[in-house]
C-alpha positions in Angstrom: 72.7 85.4 92.4 76.2 86.6 92.0 77.8 89.9 92.7 77.5 92.5 89.7 80.9 93.4 88.3 81.6 95.8 85.5 83.5 94.3 82.7 86.5 96.4 81.5 85.7 98.2 78.2 87.1 100.9 75.9 83.9 102.7 75.3 82.0 104.8 77.9 79.7 102.7 79.9 77.3 103.9 82.6 79.5 102.3 85.2 83.0 103.3 84.0 83.7 105.6 87.1 83.6 104.9 90.8 81.5 107.1 92.7 83.8 107.0 95.7 87.3 107.9 94.0 85.9 109.2 90.8 88.4 107.1 88.9 87.9 104.4 86.3 90.6 102.1 87.2 91.8 101.3 90.8 95.5 100.4 91.6 94.2 97.1 92.8 93.1 96.2 89.2 89.8 95.0 90.6 86.6 95.7 88.7 83.8 97.9 89.9 81.0 96.4 91.8 77.5 97.3 92.6 75.2 94.7 94.6 72.6 96.9 96.1 69.6 98.6 94.7 71.2 101.4 92.8 70.3 101.5 89.1 71.8 103.1 86.0 75.2 104.4 86.4 75.0 105.2 90.2 76.3 103.0 92.8 79.4 101.4 91.0 82.6 101.4 93.0 85.8 99.7 93.4 85.7 97.2 96.5 88.8 98.8 98.2 87.0 102.2 97.9 84.0 100.9 99.6 86.1 99.3 102.4 87.9 102.7 102.8 84.6 104.6 102.9 83.3 102.3 105.6 86.6 102.5 107.7 86.4 106.2 107.7 82.8 106.5 108.6 83.6 103.8 111.6 86.8 105.8 112.6 84.7 109.1 112.8 82.3 107.5 115.0 82.2 108.1 118.9 80.3 106.3 121.6 80.3 109.4 123.7 79.0 111.7 121.2 76.4 109.5 119.3 75.5 106.3 121.3 72.7 105.6 118.9 74.7 105.5 115.8 74.5 102.2 114.0 78.2 101.3 113.5 77.7 98.6 111.1 75.6 100.7 108.7 78.6 101.8 106.8 79.7 98.2 106.3 76.3 96.8 105.1 74.2 99.6 103.7 74.8 101.4 100.4 74.9 105.2 101.2 73.3 106.0 97.8 70.3 103.8 97.7 70.2 103.1 101.4 69.6 99.3 100.8 71.7 96.5 102.2 74.6 95.1 100.2 73.8 91.7 98.9 75.6 88.5 97.9 79.4 88.1 97.8 79.8 91.7 98.3 77.9 91.7 101.6 80.1 88.8 102.8 83.3 90.5 101.7 82.4 93.7 103.4 81.2 91.9 106.7 84.7 90.0 106.6 86.5 93.4 106.4 84.4 94.7 109.1 85.5 91.7 111.4 89.2 92.6 110.6 88.6 96.3 111.2 87.0 95.5 114.5 89.7 93.3 115.5 92.4 95.8 114.7 90.8 99.2 115.7 88.8 98.0 118.7 90.6 95.0 120.3 89.3 95.6 123.7 85.7 96.6 122.6 83.9 93.3 122.2 80.6 95.1 121.7 82.0 96.5 118.4 83.5 93.1 117.6 80.1 91.4 118.3 78.4 93.8 116.0 81.0 92.9 113.3 80.5 89.1 113.8 76.6 89.4 113.9 76.9 91.4 110.6 79.1 88.7 109.1 76.7 86.0 110.3 73.8 87.7 108.6 75.5 88.1 105.5 76.7 84.4 105.3 73.3 83.3 106.4 72.0 85.2 103.4 74.5 83.8 101.2 73.9 80.3 102.9 77.7 79.6 103.1 79.6 78.5 106.3 76.4 79.0 108.5 77.1 76.5 111.2 80.7 78.0 111.6 79.5 81.5 111.7 76.7 80.7 114.1 79.0 78.8 116.7 81.6 81.6 116.5 79.0 84.1 117.1 77.6 82.2 120.0 80.9 81.7 121.6 81.7 85.3 121.2 78.2 86.4 122.5 78.6 84.3 125.7 82.1 85.6 126.4 81.0 89.1 125.9 78.0 88.5 128.3 80.1 87.1 131.0 82.9 89.7 130.9 80.7 92.9 130.3 77.6 92.5 132.6 79.1 94.5 135.4 80.8 96.9 132.8 77.5 97.3 130.9 75.7 98.1 134.1 78.3 100.8 135.1 78.2 102.4 131.7 74.5 102.6 131.8 74.6 104.2 135.3 77.3 106.7 134.2 75.1 107.6 131.0 72.2 108.1 133.2 74.2 110.2 135.7 75.4 112.4 132.7 71.8 112.9 131.5 70.9 114.1 135.0 73.8 116.4 135.1 72.8 118.1 131.8 69.2 118.4 132.9 70.5 120.1 136.1 72.8 122.4 134.1 70.1 123.2 131.6 67.7 123.9 134.6 70.3 126.1 136.3 70.9 128.1 132.9 67.2 128.6 132.4 66.8 129.8 135.9 69.7 132.4 135.4 68.2 133.6 132.2 64.8 134.1 133.8 66.4 136.0 136.7 68.1 138.4 134.5 64.9 139.4 132.7 
């Protein structure tokens, strides 16, 4: 199966406008794409617009504020139909995610590992370069485990301490409110 692209046309098609930039033509000249479960006129977008959307979502995320957020969601899941991107589009977005992780989080191997895992899954589904991707993922995973075992334990301890502090503060505030009644 190949990625779905919009053919240029002079008449109004269902997919003549990108749902992200709301423009028909993109400065890159690339056609609009949709390789998810969207149907009809929805879901069509320029590849650079999808990448920019994913970058913005990833840059807004903060581990401290939302440790449960799935960072790779913006890179692998269509926000309209909530289904994973497929085929070449999935591989291209995963490649962009790896580049983003290397540039924006060079010291955060957890983020880089997520990006590589995402790319491995996309390549596996596309059945291209599987051995190369698997080897790179294994090496990255091994290095990350060696370097971050201590750091991970410390981070977990810090998070637990923060939870306890929040609970103590909440208990103290409740006691103050009760005493004022």
